[in-house]
C-alpha positions in Angstrom: -25.1 25.8 -29.8 -23.7 23.4 -32.5 -20.5 23.0 -30.5 -22.4 22.2 -27.4 -24.4 19.5 -29.3 -21.2 17.9 -30.6 -19.6 17.9 -27.2 -22.6 16.1 -25.7 -22.6 13.7 -28.7 -18.9 12.9 -28.2 -19.5 12.3 -24.5 -22.1 9.6 -25.2 -20.0 8.1 -28.0 -17.0 7.9 -25.7 -18.9 6.2 -22.9 -21.7 4.5 -24.8 -23.6 4.3 -21.5 -27.2 4.7 -20.4 -27.9 6.4 -17.2 -31.0 6.4 -15.0 -31.3 9.2 -12.4 -34.4 7.8 -10.7 -34.3 7.4 -6.9 -32.4 4.3 -5.8 -34.7 1.3 -5.3 -35.3 0.0 -1.7 -35.2 -3.7 -1.0 -36.9 -4.7 2.2 -35.8 -7.8 4.3 -36.3 -9.1 7.8 -33.7 -10.6 10.2 -34.4 -14.1 8.8 -33.5 -13.1 5.3 -30.6 -10.6 6.0 -29.7 -9.2 9.4 -27.9 -5.8 9.5 -25.9 -6.0 12.6 -24.1 -3.3 14.6 -25.0 0.4 15.1 -24.8 2.1 11.8 -24.1 5.4 13.7 -20.7 4.3 14.8 -17.8 6.7 14.7 -15.0 6.4 12.2 -11.4 6.4 13.4 -9.5 9.6 12.7 -6.1 7.9 12.5 -4.5 4.5 12.2 -1.6 5.2 14.6 -1.0 7.6 17.4 0.3 11.1 16.5 2.8 13.0 18.7 2.9 16.8 18.5 6.0 18.6 19.7 6.0 21.9 21.5 6.1 24.8 21.7 3.5 24.7 18.9 2.5 22.2 16.3 -0.6 21.0 14.5 -2.1 18.2 12.4 -4.8 18.3 9.8 -7.6 15.7 9.2 -9.7 15.8 6.1 -13.1 14.3 5.2 -15.3 14.5 2.2 -19.1 14.7 1.9 -20.8 13.7 -1.3 -23.9 15.5 -0.3 -25.2 18.0 2.3 -25.8 16.3 5.6 -28.6 17.2 8.1 -27.2 18.4 11.4 -27.8 15.6 14.0 -25.2 15.8 16.7 -22.2 15.0 14.5 -19.0 15.2 16.5 -15.2 14.8 16.4 -13.6 13.2 19.5 -10.0 13.5 20.4 -8.4 11.3 23.0 -5.2 13.1 24.1 -2.5 12.8 26.7 0.4 15.1 27.4 3.6 15.8 29.3 3.3 16.3 33.0 5.8 19.2 32.7 3.3 21.5 30.9 2.0 24.6 32.7 -0.5 27.3 31.9 -1.2 28.7 29.4 -0.5 25.4 27.5 -3.6 24.5 25.4 -5.1 22.2 22.8 -7.3 23.8 20.1 -9.6 22.3 17.5 -10.4 24.2 14.3 -13.0 23.2 11.7 -12.3 24.6 8.3 -9.8 27.0 9.9 -12.3 28.4 12.4 -11.5 27.8 16.0 -14.3 25.7 17.7 -12.9 24.7 21.0 -9.8 25.3 23.2 -9.0 23.4 26.4 -6.2 24.1 28.9 -3.5 21.5 29.5 -2.5 21.0 33.2 -0.2 18.6 35.1 -3.0 17.3 37.2 -5.0 16.1 34.2 -2.7 14.2 31.8 -5.4 12.4 29.8 -8.5 14.1 28.4 -11.3 13.4 26.0 -12.1 16.4 23.9 -15.5 16.3 22.1 -16.2 18.9 19.4 -19.7 19.4 17.8 -19.4 20.0 14.1 -21.0 23.2 12.9 -23.6 23.1 10.1 -21.1 24.6 7.7 -18.9 21.5 8.2 -21.8 19.3 7.0 -22.1 20.8 3.5 -21.2 18.9 0.4 -17.4 19.0 -0.3 -14.1 18.5 1.4 -13.6 19.7 5.0 -10.6 20.0 7.4 -10.3 19.5 11.1 -7.1 20.9 12.6 -5.8 19.8 16.0 -3.3 22.4 17.4 -1.0 22.1 20.4 0.7 25.0 22.3 3.0 23.9 25.1 4.8 25.9 27.8 7.2 24.1 30.2 8.6 26.8 32.5 7.3 30.4 32.9 10.0 33.0 32.4 12.5 30.5 31.1 13.3 30.2 27.4 13.1 26.5 26.3 14.4 25.6 22.8 12.0 24.2 20.2 12.0 20.4 20.1 12.5 19.8 23.8 11.8 16.2 24.4 9.6 17.0 27.4 7.2 19.3 25.5 4.8 17.0 23.8 1.1 16.0 23.3 -0.1 12.7 21.8 -3.4 12.2 20.0 -4.3 8.5 20.6 -5.7 6.0 18.2 -9.2 6.0 19.8 -9.8 9.4 18.4 -12.8 9.4 16.0 -15.5 11.4 14.2 -19.0 10.7 13.0 -19.1 8.3 10.1 -21.7 10.3 8.2 -22.7 7.1 6.3 -26.1 7.0 8.0 -26.8 10.7 7.7 -27.7 10.8 4.0 -29.8 8.0 2.5 -29.7 9.5 -1.0 -27.4 6.7 -2.2 -26.1 7.2 -5.8 -23.2 6.0 -7.9 -21.5 9.2 -6.9 -21.2 7.6 -3.4 -18.7 5.1 -4.8 -16.1 4.4 -3.5 -16.3 6.5 -0.3 -19.5 4.8 1.0 -17.9 1.3 0.4 -14.7 1.7 2.3 -14.5 -0.3 5.5 -13.4 0.7 8.9 -13.5 -0.9 12.4 -17.1 -2.1 13.1 -18.3 -1.1 9.6 -17.3 -3.6 6.9 -18.3 -3.8 3.3 -19.4 -7.3 2.1 -18.6 -8.3 -1.5 -20.9 -11.2 -2.5 -20.0 -13.6 -5.3 -22.0 -16.4 -6.9 -21.7 -19.9 -5.4 -20.6 -21.2 -8.9 -18.7 -18.3 -10.2 -16.7 -18.3 -13.5 -13.0 -17.5 -13.4 -13.8 -14.1 -15.0 -16.2 -13.3 -12.2 -13.8 -14.5 -9.5 -11.0 -12.4 -11.0 -13.3 -9.3 -11.0 -14.5 -10.0 -7.4 -11.0 -10.5 -6.0 -9.7 -7.3 -7.8 -12.6 -5.1 -6.6 -12.3 -6.5 -3.0 -8.5 -5.9 -3.0 -9.1 -2.3 -4.3 -11.7 -1.5 -1.6 -9.6 -3.1 1.1 -6.4 -1.3 0.1 -8.2 2.1 0.3 -10.2 1.4 3.4 -9.1 1.2 7.0 -9.9 -2.6 7.1 -10.4 -5.4 4.6 -13.8 -6.0 3.1 -15.5 -9.3 3.7 -15.8 -11.5 0.7 -18.5 -14.2 0.7 -20.4 -16.5 -1.6 -24.1 -16.0 -1.9 -25.1 -19.1 0.1 -23.0 -18.0 3.1 -24.5 -14.6 3.7 -27.2 -14.1 6.4 -26.0 -10.8 8.0 -23.9 -7.8 7.1 -22.4 -5.0 9.1 -22.1 -2.4 6.3 -22.5 -1.8 2.6 -23.0 -4.6 0.1 -21.5 -5.2 -3.4 -23.1 -7.9 -5.5 -20.8 -8.9 -8.4 -21.5 -11.4 -11.1 -23.5 -12.3 -14.2 -27.2 -12.4 -13.7 -27.5 -16.1 -14.5 -24.7 -17.1 -12.1 -26.7 -16.3 -9.0 -29.1 -18.9 -7.5 -30.1 -17.4 -4.2 -33.6 -15.8 -4.3 -32.6 -12.5 -2.6 -29.7 -11.7 -5.0 -31.6 -13.0 -8.0 -34.4 -10.7 -7.1 -32.0 -7.7 -6.9 -30.3 -8.5 -10.2 -33.4 -9.5 -12.2 -34.8 -6.0 -11.9 -31.7 -4.6 -13.7 -31.8 -4.4 -17.5 -28.5 -5.8 -19.0 -27.2 -6.4 -22.5 -24.4 -8.2 -24.1 -20.9 -6.7 -23.9 -22.0 -4.2 -21.3 -21.3 -3.9 -17.6 -24.3 -2.4 -15.6 -23.9 -0.6 -12.3 -27.0 -0.2 -10.1 -27.2 1.6 -6.8 -29.9 0.3 -4.5 -30.8 0.2 -0.8 -31.3 -2.6 1.6 -33.8 -1.9 4.5 -34.2 -4.3 7.4 -37.8 -3.9 8.7 -37.0 -5.5 12.1 -34.1 -3.2 13.0 -34.9 -0.3 10.7 -31.3 -0.3 9.7 -30.4 0.4 6.0 -27.2 0.0 3.9 -26.4 0.7 0.3 -26.2 -2.1 -2.3 -24.0 -1.7 -5.4 -24.9 -4.3 -8.1 -22.2 -5.0 -10.7 -23.7 -7.3 -13.3 -23.9 -8.3 -17.0 -25.0 -11.2 -19.1 -21.6 -12.8 -18.6 -18.6 -12.5 -16.3 -16.1 -11.6 -19.1 -18.0 -8.4 -19.8 -17.5 -7.4 -16.2 -13.8 -8.4 -16.1 -13.1 -6.3 -19.2 -14.7 -3.2 -17.8 -13.9 -3.5 -14.1 -11.2 -0.7 -14.3 -14.2 1.7 -14.2 -14.4 0.8 -10.5 -10.6 0.5 -9.7 -9.3 3.6 -11.6 -10.1 6.8 -9.6 -10.1 8.8 -12.9 -13.0 6.7 -14.2 -14.9 6.1 -11.0 -15.0 9.8 -10.3 -17.2 10.2 -13.4 -20.0 7.9 -12.2 -23.5 9.5 -12.2 -27.1 8.6 -11.4 -28.2 5.4 -9.9 -27.9 3.0 -12.9 -25.2 3.1 -15.5 -24.6 0.7 -18.4 -21.0 0.8 -19.6 -19.9 -0.6 -23.0 -16.7 1.2 -24.0 -14.2 2.5 -21.6 -12.6 6.0 -22.0 -8.9 6.0 -22.7 -6.8 5.8 -19.5 -3.4 7.5 -19.4 -0.9 4.6 -18.9 1.5 5.2 -16.1 5.2 5.0 -16.8 7.3 2.2 -15.4 10.3 4.5 -15.1 8.6 7.6 -13.7 6.5 7.3 -10.5 4.3 10.2 -9.5 4.0 10.9 -5.7 0.3 10.6 -6.2 0.7 6.9 -7.1 1.9 6.0 -3.6 -0.7 8.2 -1.8 1.3 11.4 -1.3 -1.0 14.3 -1.1 0.1 17.9 -1.3 2.0 18.7 2.0 2.8 22.0 3.6 5.7 22.0 6.1 6.2 24.9 8.5 7.7 25.8 11.8 4.7 24.1 13.4 4.8 21.0 11.3 8.4 20.2 10.2 8.0 16.6 9.1 5.7 14.6 6.8 4.3 11.1 7.5 6.2 8.1 6.1 5.2 7.1 2.6 6.0 3.7 1.0 6.5 3.0 -2.7 7.1 -0.4 -4.2 10.1 -0.4 -6.6 11.8 -3.2 -8.6 15.4 -4.2 -8.1 17.5 -1.6 -9.8 21.0 -1.9 -11.3 23.6 -1.3 -8.6 25.8 1.8 -8.5 23.5 3.9 -10.7 21.5 7.0 -10.0 17.7 7.6 -9.7 16.4 11.2 -9.7 13.7 12.6 -7.5 12.0 15.7 -9.0 10.5 17.9 -6.3 7.8 20.5 -7.3 7.8 23.1 -4.6 6.4 26.4 -3.4 7.9 28.4 -0.6 7.1 31.4 1.5 8.5 34.7 0.2 10.3 35.4 3.5 12.7 32.5 2.9 16.0 34.2 1.8 17.5 33.5 -1.6 21.1 34.2 -0.6 23.6 33.2 2.0 23.5 36.5 3.9 21.2 34.9 6.5 23.1 32.5 8.8 20.2 30.2 9.2 20.6 26.9 7.4 17.3 26.3 5.5 17.1 22.7 4.2 14.6 20.2 3.0 15.8 16.7 3.9 14.4 13.7 2.0 14.9 10.5 4.0 15.1 7.6 1.6 15.1 4.4 3.5 16.3 6.5 6.5 19.3 7.8 4.4 19.2 11.7 4.4 19.4 13.6 1.1 19.5 17.4 1.4 18.1 20.3 -0.7 19.3 23.9 0.0 16.1 25.9 0.0 18.0 29.0 -0.9 19.1 27.5 -4.2 15.8 26.4 -5.7 15.3 26.7 -9.4 12.2 28.8 -10.2 10.1 27.3 -13.0 7.0 29.5 -13.0 5.9 32.6 -11.2 5.6 30.9 -7.8 6.7 27.4 -8.4 10.2 25.9 -7.9 11.9 22.7 -8.8 14.7 20.6 -7.2 16.4 17.6 -8.7 17.7 15.2 -6.1 20.0 12.4 -7.2 19.6 9.1 -5.3 22.0 6.2 -5.5 20.1 3.0 -6.6 21.9 1.1 -3.8 19.9 3.1 -1.3 16.6 2.3 -3.1 17.5 -1.4 -3.3 17.8 -1.6 0.5 14.1 -2.3 0.9 11.4 -3.7 -1.4 9.0 -1.1 0.0 11.0 2.1 -0.2 10.4 4.4 2.8 10.2 8.2 1.9 9.8 11.0 4.4 10.5 14.8 4.3 11.7 17.2 6.9 12.5 20.9 6.9 15.2 22.4 9.1 16.0 26.0 10.0 12.3 27.1 10.2 12.5 27.5 14.0 14.9 30.0 15.6 17.7 28.3 17.6 17.6 31.1 20.2 14.7 30.2 22.4 14.5 33.7 23.9 14.2 35.5 20.6 10.6 35.8 19.3 9.5 36.6 15.8 6.2 36.6 13.9 7.7 35.2 10.7 6.3 31.9 9.5 8.4 30.0 7.0 6.6 27.4 5.0 7.3 25.0 2.2 4.7 23.3 0.0 5.5 20.0 -1.7 3.3 19.2 -4.7 2.0 15.7 -5.3 3.1 16.2 -9.0 6.6 15.5 -7.7 8.1 12.3 -9.1 10.8 9.6 -8.8 12.5 8.5 -12.0 14.3 5.2 -12.1 16.0 3.0 -14.7 15.4 -0.7 -14.7 18.2 -3.2 -14.8 18.7 -4.1 -18.5 20.6 -7.3 -17.7 18.8 -10.7 -17.8 16.9 -10.9 -14.5 17.4 -13.4 -11.8 14.1 -13.5 -9.8 14.0 -13.8 -6.0 11.4 -12.9 -3.4 12.7 -9.4 -3.4 11.0 -9.0 -6.8 7.5 -9.7 -5.5 5.1 -8.1 -6.4 6.9 -5.7 -8.8 7.6 -8.4 -11.4 3.9 -9.5 -11.5 2.3 -6.1 -12.0 1.9 -5.8 -15.8 0.8 -9.1 -17.3 0.2 -12.0 -14.8 -1.4 -15.3 -15.4 -2.7 -16.9 -12.2 -3.3 -20.6 -12.5 -5.6 -22.4 -10.1 -6.5 -26.2 -9.9 -9.4 -27.5 -12.0 -12.9 -27.4 -10.3 -11.3 -26.6 -7.0 -13.1 -24.5 -4.4 -10.8 -21.5 -3.7 -10.3 -19.9 -0.3 -11.8 -16.4 -1.1 -10.1 -14.8 1.9 -6.6 -16.0 0.9 -7.2 -15.0 -2.7 -8.2 -11.5 -1.5 -5.0 -11.3 0.5 -3.0 -12.4 -2.6 -4.7 -9.8 -4.9 -4.2 -7.1 -2.3 -0.5 -8.0 -2.1 -0.1 -7.8 -5.9 -1.3 -4.1 -5.8 1.6 -1.7 -6.4 1.4 1.9 -5.2 -2.4 1.8 -5.1 -2.7 0.3 -8.6 -4.3 -3.0 -9.4 -2.1 -5.6 -11.2 -3.2 -6.8 -14.6 -4.2 -10.4 -13.8 -5.8 -13.2 -15.8 -7.3 -16.0 -13.7 -7.5 -19.5 -15.4 -8.1 -23.1 -14.4 -5.1 -25.4 -15.2 -7.1 -27.2 -17.9 -7.6 -23.9 -19.8 -3.9 -22.9 -19.8 -1.9 -23.1 -23.0 1.8 -23.0 -23.5 1.4 -19.8 -25.5 -0.2 -18.1 -22.5 2.6 -19.3 -20.3 5.1 -17.7 -22.7 3.4 -14.3 -22.6 3.0 -13.8 -18.9 4.6 -13.8 -15.5 3.0 -16.8 -13.9 1.6 -17.6 -10.4 0.5 -21.2 -9.6 -1.8 -21.5 -6.7 -2.3 -25.0 -5.1 -1.0 -28.5 -4.9 1.6 -29.4 -7.6 -0.3 -32.7 -8.3 -3.3 -30.7 -9.4 -1.3 -28.4 -11.6 -0.1 -30.3 -14.7 1.9 -27.5 -16.2 3.9 -27.0 -13.0 4.3 -30.8 -12.3 6.0 -31.1 -15.7 8.9 -29.1 -14.2 8.8 -30.7 -10.8 12.4 -31.7 -11.0 13.4 -28.0 -11.1 11.4 -27.1 -8.0 12.2 -28.0 -4.4 9.2 -29.8 -3.1 10.3 -33.0 -1.3 10.9 -33.1 2.5 14.6 -33.5 1.9 14.8 -30.4 -0.4 12.7 -28.4 2.1 15.1 -29.3 4.9 18.1 -28.2 2.7 16.3 -24.8 2.4 16.2 -24.6 6.2 12.6 -25.5 6.7 11.0 -28.0 9.0 8.4 -29.8 6.8 6.1 -30.6 9.7 5.8 -27.0 10.7 4.9 -25.6 7.2 1.5 -24.0 6.7 2.2 -22.2 3.4 5.2 -22.4 1.0 6.3 -20.0 -1.7 9.0 -20.6 -4.3 10.1 -18.1 -6.9 12.2 -18.6 -10.0 12.4 -17.8 -13.7 9.4 -18.7 -15.9 10.2 -22.2 -17.4 8.6 -21.1 -20.7 10.0 -17.5 -20.8 13.4 -16.6 -19.2 12.6 -12.8 -18.9 9.5 -13.4 -16.7 9.1 -14.8 -13.2 7.3 -17.8 -11.9 5.8 -18.1 -8.3 4.4 -21.2 -6.8 2.2 -20.9 -3.7 1.1 -24.0 -1.8 -1.0 -24.3 1.3 -0.5 -27.5 3.2 -3.5 -29.6 4.3 -5.1 -29.0 7.7 -2.9 -26.0 8.2 -4.6 -23.3 10.4 -3.1 -20.1 8.9 -2.6 -17.4 11.5 -0.5 -14.7 9.7 -0.7 -12.8 6.5 1.7 -14.7 4.3 1.3 -12.6 1.2 1.8 -9.3 3.0 5.1 -10.7 4.4 6.1 -11.8 0.9 5.5 -8.2 -0.3 7.5 -6.7 2.5 10.5 -9.0 2.5 13.9 -7.7 1.3 15.4 -11.1 1.1 17.2 -12.3 -2.0 16.2 -15.9 -1.2 14.0 -17.9 -3.6 11.7 -19.5 -1.1 9.8 -18.7 2.1 7.3 -20.4 4.4 4.6 -19.4 6.9 4.5 -21.8 9.8 1.3 -23.2 11.2 1.8 -20.7 14.0 2.0 -17.7 11.6 5.8 -17.2 11.7 7.4 -16.0 8.4 10.7 -17.7 7.5 12.9 -17.3 4.4 15.1 -20.0 3.0 18.8 -20.1 3.9 21.3 -18.8 1.5 22.1 -21.7 -0.8 25.5 -20.1 -1.7 26.8 -20.4 1.8 27.9 -24.0 1.5 29.5 -23.2 -1.9 31.4 -20.4 -0.3 32.6 -22.7 2.5 33.7 -25.3 0.0 35.7 -22.7 -1.9 37.2 -21.4 1.4 38.2 -25.0 2.3 39.9 -25.5 -1.0 41.7 -22.2 -0.6 42.8 -23.4 2.8 44.1 -26.7 1.4 46.0 -24.8 -1.3 47.5 -22.5 1.3 48.8 -25.5 3.4 50.4 -27.0 0.3 52.2 -23.8 -0.5 53.4 -23.5 3.1 54.7 -27.1 3.0 56.5 -26.4 -0.3 58.0 -23.3 1.0 59.4 -25.0 4.2 60.7 -27.8 2.0 62.5 -25.3 -0.2 64.1 -23.7 2.8 65.4 -27.0 4.1 66.9 -27.9 0.7 68.6 -24.5 0.6 69.9 -25.0 4.1 71.3 -28.4 3.2 73.1 -27.0 0.1 74.6 -24.2 2.1 75.7 -26.7 4.8 77.4 -28.9 2.2 79.1 -25.9 0.5 80.4 -24.4 3.8 81.7 -27.9 5.0 83.6 -28.3 1.7 85.2 -24.9 2.1 86.2 -25.7 5.7 87.8 -29.0 4.6 89.7 -27.3 1.8 91.0 -24.7 4.2 92.2 -27.4 6.7 94.0 -29.3 3.9 95.8 -26.1 2.8 
């Protein structure tokens, strides 16, 4: 009993939080105050890109999670499929829910496109994680053996496939609904609302939370100021200190929340529109000041912490300790890799992308794979079948012999895969994909009931060694070099474009993790702060005094832009990256948006994806992304020309020497001939 008491006491000391389990408050509005547009019973997309299944048999799993039991009300999963015209009976498409077959339809040559609607059983609406499996079985020619992987044996699940969103089914909103209930998808967007006159700390928190929710949702959230919101199409997040808000609706929401100094308070409420009878959840994130929110925001951006939210109101003073992630060892979980099982039906994983810094050339990184395998996979070479796991790193294959795995525990195995850093350096966003070979018999007429499988655990990791030499920063180093301690400097009293800032913060995220950012106006920046951080300047150089002091070291005139290969009249946005002028081991990035430029592309996403070693890039007014020309080309040409000049001189000297030797020989031979005549 005493141990139980102390465990409870330690819990409250660790969190120092106050919870309130009362039912979430309902705030009523009409269309004039806040319209809730769109049908809240829209379906949620199942996938972001089409999936192709290869015959003779293959499948794909889709997962969804329910935070509470849902009442059965016609919830469905809809698959839009099309298939090869070569398929014949008994080819089929089967949908299973939690491994129970629910529906099977035949695939025929006279009906190449179909819409398959599956009603979800009540067991699939209970609280917890559920799985929907789409399975394809394809036959091309009766009585003829067709090898696995035949290009004509396929079925595609199209992007319009969807399932019930569930968001409207349970109105028991609670903090446990976060973040799932606040992730946006097509037609259902979360709106993050900030004060009209927000402090830098509040803006920083708002941009970070918006980037986090956008990164983990299917679409970006909408970020708006309080005076610009009159309708929403999904959940609402109100973020800011109580005294920062001036609009009556949001003041009314926040004033009902008890707040205290040095505490961030979370409150889950509900907005009901009496005209349309539509309702959405509201998450209020507030305090007495913006700094208190900024210091505790990781409770909403770290899954380990947000998973501990309880009740409807929670006041957080002290944050529990968070395990700091290593810069040199990257877990597969960090870049979204979930446990994967490969088999004869599913031989390849999706592509995964991890952001890595520039590594020292000609060195080795190590991928540690934590695996489980079926007992039927042989451990010796007596079997002629070649059983391999192939890791494609930036499309370069690396092989693991599945018969030589090192056993670490009773049923777990380990494989260490060396990877040359030159391969990792090929792309700033490293592409990783896995495939198994040898799981399908090569003889199409031989049948067997064996089922080889290989399980890849998300605890697998990639270990790298950073380059110890003094760095030279280029666009290739964005955003990696800005992840740990970044100071973002904005002009004084300037109204920031919230949508652009959201895009920048989202681009600064690395492997699902938010960058450590401090946002300051130029007038509040000190030289000491510049010396301690990687620095990003946002805005016109004339409005940034610290940047303008080093204007001579930054290309910014029309002539200099032309030398970089840019047409000044076409520039919408400009980025220049170099070493920090106040600290040589940290980078500096300057982003400038030109006046009256209608931005059409996602400049910051392009910066994140570029593999260029250039120091500058632009986005044109038409949305084209262009990097600077290589400034070393001209120098190389000059050197080449000098070498050419030296070579011509050497040739001329050599010819002259030959002529001199010829003249000497001619004189000697003539003298000899004359002497012989005289004799």
